[in-house]
Structures are given as C-alpha cells and as structure tokens.
N, C-alpha and C positions, 0 to 999 in steps of 0.2 A: 314843846313840853319843856318846863320848867325842872331844874333839880338845884339841890344843895350841895354847894362847893366848898371844901376846905383846902386852902392853899398854905402850904408851909413856906416861912421866908419869903414873905408878899410884901415886904417894908422898901424894895426897890427893885430897879433891874425886871430880868425876865417874870418873877412873881408877881411884880405888881402889874405888868402887861398883862398877866393871866387873868388875873383879878379883874380888871377894868372891860376883857374882853368878855369875860364871861356874865359881868353886871349889863353890860351894853346889850347882851344877846337876850336878856330878861331874867337870869339865873338870881340864886341867890348866894352871897358869898360871905364865907368866915375867912379874915383875912389873918392869918398867923404868924408873929413876929416874936422874936426875944424881946423886943423893948419897942410895943408899939409908937411909944412918945418920941422916938427917934425918926420915927416916918413920916417926917414932916413936911416931905413933897407930897407923898401920895396919901396920905394919913385922911386929909380933907376932903380929896376928890372921892375918893373909894366911901367914905362915910356918906357923901353926899347924895350918891350914888345907889345908897341903901346897904353897904357893905358893914359887917361885923367884924369890929378889931378882937382877937384873942391872944394874949401872953402865953407862947407857945414856945419852949426850949426842948427841941428832940434830942438833946446832948443828955436829959436827965430820963430816968425810969418814970417820972412821975407825966411825963408827956402822955403816955397810956390812957391814965385816968382823966387827963384835961379833955383830951380828945373825945374820950366817951362821957364825958359830961356835957360839953358842946353837941355832940349828937346826939344827945338824950333830948336836949334843949332845942335844938333849930333841925334837927333830920340830918342825913347826909347820904350823898348820891355818889359822889365825885370828889375822890382825893386826889392831890397834886402835890406830891413828894418833892417840892423846890430845892433839895439841898446839892451841893456840890461846888458851891462858889468860892471853895478851899483846896489850892494845892501845894504841898510842899515840894520845893524845887531843889534838887542835888543829886548825889550818885548815889546809889541805894546804900552802896557800903560804908557811908556816913551817916544813916540815919540810925537816931536812937531809939529805943525800944518806946520810949515817951510818944516819938515822934510818927513811930507806924500806928501805936492806937490812934491819935490825933487825927491823921488820915481818914483811919478806917471809920471813926466815931463817927466825923461830920459826912460823911460820904455813903455810909452802909448802916451802920448801928443806928442812924438819927433816924433814918426811912425806915428800917424794919420795925423799931417803936411805933412810930406813926401808924404804919401799916397792922401791928396788932391790935392798936386802941380801935382802928377805923372799922376794922373787919365784923364784928357781931352786928354793928348797926348797917354797914352795907347789906350785908346778907338778908336782912330784915326788912330794909328798906329798897330793894332791888327794883330797877336794874341799878348797878351799880359799876362803876368804873374806876382804877386804879393808875394813875400817870406817874412813871417814876422818871423823873429828869436824868437824864444820863450824859454821854459825852461821845464823840466819835473816837477819843482817846483809848477806849478800850480795843479798839480796832488799828487804828493807825498811832499809836503810841509813842510822844515824842520822846528823844533822848532827854533825861534829865527831870522826866515827870514819871518814873516808874511806879511809884505808891498812889498819884494820884489814878494813873491808867488801872493797877490794880484795885482799887477801890471802885471805881465803875464797873469794871469787870465783873466783879463780888455782886453789885446791886443788878445787874443784866441777869447773870445766873438765877438769882433768887427768882426774879422777874419771871423768868423764863419756869420755873418749876412752878410759882406760885402760879401761874395762867392755869396749868392744868389742875390745880388745885381746886380753883375757883371756877371753872367753867360750867359745871354741874348746877351750881348756884346764880349762875346767870350773872355773874361779875369777871368784868373784861381786866385786865393786867398789861399796860401798853408801856412801852420803853421809848423815850424821845430823846434822841440824840441830837442836838443841837450843834451845830458848826460853830466857827468863829463868831462873836458878837462883841459888842462893846457896852458891857455892863463893867461891873469893879470888881469880875472875879481876877483880872490880871495885877489888881494892886493888892487882893483880899488875903492871899499867901505868904508865907514867910520866906526869903531866900538864905538859905544856910550856904555859908562859905564853902569851899571845897576843902577838904581835910590837906592839912599840909603834903602829905603822901601822895596827893595827885595834882598838887599846884605845878603848873608848867609842861605836865606829860598831855598825851593823846588824850585823855579822857578829860583833862581840865579844856583843853581846845573845843572837843565834839559838845562838852556842856555849853561853853560861851557862844558856839556857834549856833547851837540849836535854839536856845534863846533869842538870838538875831534873827534867823530864819523866821522863828514864830512871830514875831515883831513883824517884820518884811511881809510874811503870808498875811497876817490879819489886816495891812495898812492896802493889800491890794484886795481882797475881799470885802473890806469896807468901800473902798472906792466904786466896786461893782453894784454896791447894796444903796446907792445915791437915793433912789428912788423912795427905799422905805425906811427913809431918815438914818442911814449908816448904820443899822441896829438889826439885830436878829431877834430880838423879843416880839415884834409883832409878828413875826414871820412864826416862830412858834407858838404864840396864843392864838393863831388863825388855825393853825394845824390842828391843835387839841381840839378846838371846836367843831373842827369839821370831824376828825375822830369820833367824837362824842355823837355826833348826829347820823353818822353811819352805822351801818351793820355789819360791816367788815372788820371780822376779828383778827384782823392781824395785830401781832404782837409789839412790833416794832416801828418806829415813825422815824424818820431821819428828815431834819429841816436844814435849811442853808443851801449855800451852792457850793461848800466844798465837802 
C-alpha cells in the first residue's frame, strides 16, 4: 500500500536517506527543509523520483499551518520528525537561559509543533504513523551533553504519552533511537567554552575526555559499518520502512550497533 510521507529536515543526512527510501518503496514524499534551495545534493534526486519539496521551519508557530496546508493538498499518513542534529556541548552550570531554550526549541518544541499540525489529517486519513527521531543519549547520556540528553528524553516522554492518546484512532507513535552516525550532527552544534571557574578542574578534564571518547567510539563504530557505507542513515531508513509495514505496535525502535 502506498502512503504519503512528510519528512522534516530532509535536506541531508538521515532525513534525505529516509525520503529516498520511501520513494523507492513506492510512497509519496513531501520533503521538508528550512531552505530547499540549499539541498543541492539531494534535491534533484528526490524531485526526479517524484518527491515534493516544502519550505518548512519547525522553529516557528506557523509550521502548524504549513503542514496542515500540505496535508490538505497532498494527504498525509506518515510524519517523520527528523529533528535533533543540534547539541550544545558544555557543563550544565554554564548554559544561559537562551541556550536552554535553543536546545529544547530544536529537539522538542519543533517536533511537537509538527505533530500538532499533522494530527487532524492523520486521524482523517488513517492508518497513520508518527516517527520521532530521538537518540540513545537519553539512556546513556554523555558527559558534556546534558541539555541534548534532556531534550531527547522530553521528546520520548511526550511520544510515550501520545502513543496512548492516539492508539484508539489507529495512529502509531514510534520513537527511533539511532546510534552514532556519520552525519553533519557533530559539526552542527556550538561548542561553548568552559567557564573560567571550571578551567583546569576535574570538570574540565572530564568534559574534554568525554569528547575524545565519543570521537574514538564513533571511529570504531564506523569501521564496523563499512558494509553500509560507514553510515547510520540507511540503517534507520530501512528500520522505519519495516516498522511501517509491520503490525507490531512497539513504541521504540533502536538502530545501530551501539
């Protein structure tokens, strides 16, 4: 059966891989991006396979109306909230109020707005499925990434509650927890300096070591994954495709070897 998918932040990495996998499986795809014109590498490929690009900025309240309009025009069965390639790094005591909001805005508020815009149409055109891309960080949070872990935990908590709210309407809510992957994530987030009070302390040493360990861990994982182009994206895309075709109502899907 063919469904209509709307994928947020589909201009590169995991989002683009999911969009292409859905198109190859015969589905209709609406690929969302803040600036589709900048998706130079994947835009032609997605368009040539029948995909439609949508200017979509989930950091604004207007995203609800943009998604509702697209759903009215194209239909909507599957929403993939591919948010979260943004992680503030540093010790918790150093983060400003603005940084706290920025982290939650990208990884939590944005996906919630997208869900709010999609739900009326998903209920009307069931079956429906919502995939929220999370991370293993809310389970095994790395030192120095406390805000990122908190934002992902918030998304997963909301997803679990929403699962119960929507089950009676025939709509599934699934959380995808990708492992380490070679996307732009590692270069996407700012790297604030440790405050003067922490420089040279144990906290500073732990933070620097944690960053090094994370890099070493990714190298090992990438070597294991050479058979899938040293990347996590195809693995997640395939997992989402299998979950959509399955009648299993599991609420959380883990991908990757970590």
